[in-house]
BARO-132814 format. One line per field, with one value per residue (C-alpha): residue number from 1; z, y, x. Coordinates in Angstrom, 3 decimals. Last residue first. Layout:
BEGIN
i <- NUM ...
w <- Z ...
v <- Y ...
u <- X ...
This chain:
BEGIN
i <- 360 359 358 357 356 355 354 353 352 351 350 349 348 347 346 345 344 343 342 341 340 339 338 337 336 335 334 333 332 331 330 329 328 327 326 325 324 323 322 321 320 319 318 317 316 315 314 313 312 311 310 309 308 307 306 305 304 303 302 301 300 299 298 297 296 295 294 293 292 291 290 289 288 287 286 285 284 283 282 281 280 279 278 277 276 275 274 273 272 271 270 269 268 267 266 265 264 263 262 261 260 259 258 257 256 255 254 253 252 251 250 249 248 247 246 245 244 243 242 241 240 239 238 237 236 235 234 233 232 231 230 229 228 227 226 225 224 223 222 221 220 219 218 217 216 215 214 213 212 211 210 209 208 207 206 205 204 203 202 201 200 199 198 197 196 195 194 193 192 191 190 189 188 187 186 185 184 183 182 181 180 179 178 177 176 175 174 173 172 171 170 169 168 167 166 165 164 163 162 161 160 159 158 157 156 155 154 153 152 151 150 149 148 147 146 145 144 143 142 141 140 139 138 137 136 135 134 133 132 131 130 129 128 127 126 125 124 123 122 121 120 119 118 117 116 115 114 113 112 111 110 109 108 107 106 105 104 103 102 101 100 99 98 97 96 95 94 93 92 91 90 89 88 87 86 85 84 83 82 81 80 79 78 77 76 75 74 73 72 71 70 69 68 67 66 65 64 63 62 61 60 59 58 57 56 55 54 53 52 51 50 49 48 47 46 45 44 43 42 41 40 39 38 37 36 35 34 33 32 31 30 29 28 27 26 25 24 23 22 21 20 19 18 17 16 15 14 13 12 11 10 9 8 7 6 5 4 3 2 1
w <- -18.400 -17.253 -19.952 -21.084 -17.478 -16.719 -19.839 -19.265 -15.700 -16.710 -19.630 -17.315 -14.829 -17.570 -18.954 -15.433 -14.872 -12.052 -13.752 -14.344 -10.562 -10.522 -12.936 -10.918 -7.715 -9.331 -10.351 -7.009 -4.979 -6.745 -6.458 -2.730 -2.143 -3.457 -1.919 1.661 3.705 3.378 2.671 5.777 7.955 6.800 7.670 11.071 11.694 11.269 13.521 16.269 15.817 16.296 15.223 13.404 12.483 9.477 5.802 3.261 3.672 4.666 2.097 -0.651 -3.085 -3.895 -2.304 -4.381 -1.963 0.993 -0.100 1.084 4.762 6.574 9.395 7.994 8.451 5.586 4.316 0.886 -1.592 -3.080 -6.428 -8.388 -9.434 -6.111 -4.248 -6.290 -5.526 -1.813 -1.902 -3.516 -0.425 -0.210 2.573 5.118 8.279 10.062 7.823 8.653 5.164 5.365 1.771 1.413 -0.951 -1.413 -4.319 -6.841 -4.420 -3.800 -7.553 -7.982 -5.322 -7.096 -10.294 -8.519 -6.874 -3.243 -0.741 2.242 2.397 5.932 6.237 9.423 10.517 12.316 14.227 15.787 19.283 20.784 22.116 18.753 16.873 19.396 18.682 14.955 15.733 17.755 15.068 12.336 14.250 13.697 9.974 7.498 3.757 2.458 2.327 5.160 4.231 6.818 6.971 7.351 10.159 9.407 11.729 11.936 15.517 16.336 12.918 13.865 17.217 15.604 12.694 14.722 14.828 11.035 11.129 8.163 10.391 12.798 10.319 8.385 4.956 3.046 1.557 4.200 2.647 3.630 2.671 2.422 -1.237 -4.301 -7.811 -7.902 -7.135 -10.286 -10.732 -14.255 -14.117 -16.951 -14.740 -12.105 -14.756 -15.920 -12.727 -10.289 -10.452 -8.380 -8.246 -9.645 -7.308 -7.939 -6.849 -7.787 -4.398 -2.074 1.449 2.045 5.198 5.143 1.329 1.297 4.043 1.993 -1.094 0.891 1.804 -1.781 -2.841 -4.454 -4.928 -8.003 -7.492 -10.513 -12.044 -8.685 -7.057 -4.112 -3.309 -3.546 -1.351 1.321 1.440 1.485 4.502 6.245 5.536 7.099 10.174 10.525 10.338 9.353 10.441 14.158 13.456 12.641 16.336 17.118 15.442 12.495 10.149 10.523 8.243 6.887 5.605 7.899 10.854 10.476 10.046 13.185 13.770 10.874 10.312 12.043 14.181 13.165 9.799 9.169 10.391 7.918 4.915 2.732 1.775 -1.465 -3.258 -6.941 -7.599 -10.910 -12.420 -15.188 -16.114 -16.373 -15.716 -12.396 -11.149 -12.218 -10.853 -7.422 -7.537 -8.322 -5.324 -3.051 -4.755 -3.739 -0.360 -1.448 -5.111 -8.048 -11.669 -13.636 -17.046 -20.177 -19.521 -20.082 -16.471 -16.123 -13.069 -9.413 -7.507 -4.160 -3.838 -0.201 1.457 -1.179 -2.085 1.558 2.335 -0.355 0.496 4.128 3.325 3.451 0.682 0.422 3.869 2.443 -0.235 -3.965 -5.249 -7.888 -5.499 -7.257 -10.711 -11.742 -14.777 -14.944 -17.920 -16.963 -17.234 -16.305 -13.554 -12.896 -10.166 -9.489 -6.591 -6.446 -9.022 -11.891 -13.523 -17.246 -19.629 -23.409 -23.962 -26.326 -23.972 -23.154 -22.176 -19.712 -18.619 -17.538 -15.935 -13.908 -12.964 -11.687
v <- 33.857 33.917 32.160 29.751 28.804 28.129 26.011 24.072 23.150 22.314 20.175 18.319 17.472 16.437 13.972 12.819 11.732 12.900 13.578 9.834 9.356 11.051 8.489 5.576 7.045 7.427 3.771 2.491 4.722 3.397 -0.217 0.246 1.638 -1.568 -3.845 -2.701 -5.121 -4.064 -0.407 -0.259 -1.870 0.654 3.577 1.981 1.595 5.330 6.167 3.936 5.255 8.866 10.975 13.228 12.204 9.904 10.846 8.072 6.842 10.089 11.864 9.845 12.784 15.065 13.645 15.384 18.251 15.872 14.803 18.152 17.434 19.480 17.026 14.791 11.765 9.312 6.093 5.157 2.873 0.151 0.247 0.486 4.146 5.248 3.388 5.030 8.398 7.517 6.496 9.753 11.960 15.630 17.845 15.217 16.564 13.241 10.169 7.500 5.938 2.412 1.560 -0.557 -3.317 -5.115 -7.442 -4.728 -2.640 -5.684 -6.254 -2.622 -3.119 -6.186 -4.145 -1.368 -3.877 -4.908 -4.186 -5.440 -7.220 -7.853 -9.771 -9.137 -11.039 -13.819 -11.092 -9.805 -11.253 -7.721 -8.175 -9.628 -6.589 -4.388 -6.205 -5.556 -1.848 -1.692 -3.608 -1.222 1.955 1.537 1.520 -1.128 -0.292 -0.413 -2.700 -3.786 -6.137 -6.164 -9.142 -8.842 -10.942 -9.599 -6.642 -3.885 -2.663 -4.428 -3.364 0.311 -0.217 -2.071 0.429 3.636 3.639 3.927 7.242 8.647 11.239 8.388 6.671 3.383 5.001 4.338 1.331 0.083 -2.313 -3.894 -7.449 -9.635 -10.306 -8.177 -9.605 -9.838 -6.115 -5.246 -2.617 -1.957 -1.010 1.188 4.288 2.600 1.604 5.232 6.369 8.662 12.434 15.508 18.374 21.734 24.447 28.001 30.390 33.707 35.250 37.697 36.607 33.942 32.162 32.752 32.584 29.258 27.807 28.584 26.979 23.817 23.411 24.176 21.192 20.052 23.433 25.113 28.210 30.393 32.329 31.925 35.098 35.054 31.381 31.724 34.838 33.219 30.153 32.334 34.227 30.980 29.528 32.594 32.301 28.585 28.971 25.802 23.563 23.680 21.471 18.668 18.374 18.206 17.204 18.662 18.175 14.434 14.532 18.009 17.519 14.774 16.144 19.637 18.264 16.095 16.732 18.511 22.127 23.458 26.598 29.500 30.268 27.690 24.764 25.959 24.680 24.708 21.396 19.421 22.551 22.369 25.373 27.119 28.082 30.262 29.900 33.167 31.513 32.944 34.519 31.583 29.088 30.766 30.836 27.122 26.404 28.076 26.189 22.999 23.579 21.518 20.589 22.629 22.491 24.078 25.658 26.359 23.947 23.915 24.087 25.459 23.826 24.433 23.092 24.694 27.157 28.064 27.708 25.687 23.392 22.645 22.199 19.603 17.903 17.462 16.270 12.647 10.275 12.047 10.736 7.225 8.508 9.090 11.968 14.690 17.354 19.120 19.615 15.952 15.461 12.549 11.175 9.312 5.770 3.591 5.732 6.500 8.931 10.922 13.326 16.710 15.712 17.442 15.133 15.519 16.843 17.223 18.215 16.328 15.170 11.886 13.806 15.982 12.718 11.049 14.198 14.724 11.054 11.342
u <- 6.483 2.868 0.840 3.532 4.290 0.614 0.158 3.371 2.369 -1.215 -0.059 2.342 -0.416 -2.842 -0.274 0.568 -3.027 -5.274 -8.609 -9.059 -9.325 -12.728 -14.211 -12.860 -14.274 -17.700 -17.839 -16.542 -18.869 -21.950 -20.734 -19.989 -23.455 -25.030 -22.397 -23.043 -20.875 -17.235 -18.043 -20.229 -17.549 -14.946 -17.220 -17.946 -14.211 -13.665 -16.616 -15.268 -11.720 -12.824 -9.852 -11.389 -14.928 -14.759 -15.077 -15.722 -19.304 -21.040 -18.897 -20.577 -20.220 -17.294 -14.150 -11.472 -10.881 -10.849 -7.341 -6.022 -6.640 -9.280 -9.878 -12.644 -10.394 -10.031 -11.644 -10.346 -12.138 -9.957 -11.730 -8.495 -8.596 -10.058 -7.318 -4.576 -6.168 -6.341 -2.654 -1.510 -1.707 -2.721 -1.395 -2.487 -4.074 -3.371 -3.145 -5.761 -5.727 -7.154 -8.032 -11.160 -12.261 -8.947 -8.085 -7.252 -5.204 -3.012 -2.681 -1.623 1.033 2.401 2.724 4.593 6.933 6.523 9.292 7.310 3.961 2.702 -0.580 -2.564 -5.687 -3.783 -1.893 -5.114 -4.762 -4.760 -1.222 -0.186 -1.492 0.337 3.594 3.047 2.602 5.800 7.702 6.578 7.449 11.185 10.448 9.265 8.955 5.411 2.412 0.109 -2.745 -5.531 -7.872 -11.633 -13.083 -16.582 -16.190 -13.579 -13.211 -9.937 -8.631 -8.926 -7.205 -4.306 -3.989 -3.718 0.115 0.213 -1.664 0.265 1.965 2.726 5.042 5.000 4.754 1.545 -0.246 -2.723 -5.226 -8.540 -9.446 -12.545 -11.833 -12.482 -12.455 -16.269 -16.492 -14.583 -11.876 -10.516 -6.808 -5.513 -5.656 -3.502 -0.962 -0.808 0.881 -0.881 -0.961 -0.196 -2.701 -1.678 -2.955 -1.763 0.972 2.553 3.219 1.454 2.410 5.052 3.858 0.093 -0.045 1.789 -0.411 -3.534 -1.963 -1.193 -4.862 -5.854 -3.755 -0.479 1.178 2.667 4.808 5.590 8.482 10.170 11.489 9.057 9.699 13.494 13.556 11.388 13.662 16.793 15.501 14.549 18.024 19.643 17.437 18.162 21.933 23.766 26.595 25.765 22.750 25.182 26.137 23.247 20.036 18.084 21.038 20.546 17.482 16.778 13.230 11.883 13.836 12.352 8.829 9.014 5.282 3.651 2.616 5.719 5.232 7.433 8.994 11.707 9.584 6.939 8.894 5.784 4.135 4.243 5.456 6.404 8.600 9.197 12.529 13.936 17.598 19.542 22.915 24.095 20.898 18.755 21.278 21.197 17.395 17.406 19.662 17.138 14.281 16.139 14.501 11.513 11.073 12.333 11.156 14.000 13.452 15.490 18.353 22.131 23.282 26.799 28.298 27.564 30.582 29.823 26.962 27.574 24.184 22.380 25.243 26.069 22.363 21.877 25.165 23.985 20.440 21.506 22.620 25.965 26.895 27.167 29.611 29.224 31.329 31.016 29.775 26.920 25.437 25.096 22.863 20.412 18.487 15.324 13.927 16.891 18.344 22.002 23.068 26.232 25.572 23.793 21.193 19.391 16.829 16.363 13.734 13.490 9.869 7.554 4.813 6.557 9.664 7.739 6.145 9.376 10.785 7.590 7.585 11.142
């Protein structure tokens, strides 16, 4: 949606192609799939039905499609049928189709209920893998979110047109001016409540953070949330935990603004926007030094921000230093803010258009 919004802002007429009827305030939507809204339509089932069999694809009056995920297969079908060019934006390659998954539960996260029986009987994994490769190789270009992701793309798909185009954070984060005097004795977790993001590590991390700092947890609860909250209680840490669910964008920015450190223990993250949001708001991220994509933007101060993978003691020590060493914190804050300015949606869109104009 942000890509559509900022394509429009930069003088291009953009709209969001959907497989079910959808109305959004900020972007124009065009339905190209099954013209029904049912509970089951919110899953990956209609996506796969449209991709595999091409049902109900209507004439698409556009010059370029920016595809995400397995929708690249549908984009190739539209290109062949209507001559519409398409590029892919890859957050991570569909490695579950081509051997060993990069992430735990990757197949389930992408295909939802189709990854379990009996729904799994509806599709052929080998056929989908072939179509996935074909759609990547026939794209006019493939943009990826990090150098880490680019390496995986070349390993899976071979010699393809691909380059790094980092994602961006919303303008409101860039407008925010972080100040040390506005910061309280708080650390923030602002990612999905899943193991891939390291959510299950929070109780042990907090138990080793000194100075009685409080942890604010934002984000939509999952089945894992209750287990983690129970563990906080078992460790007698529940009085140091503040749970904030379903916060608005503006409320989230305020939370970033009052916290000194962002707890981001994601495991081999492809990129991750939360650390960028933290850098823009002075909520300095601590991450694992495990080759994740977000490391690519950590230039200096690595000794303060990168922890030994998956050493909880070392991770907590980095957090403790940021909470207590104001001199180094100020230096990191100023540099982090400057780095974050390079990740705006305007720059993102200009890079996409520039690459397309030069190659197509």
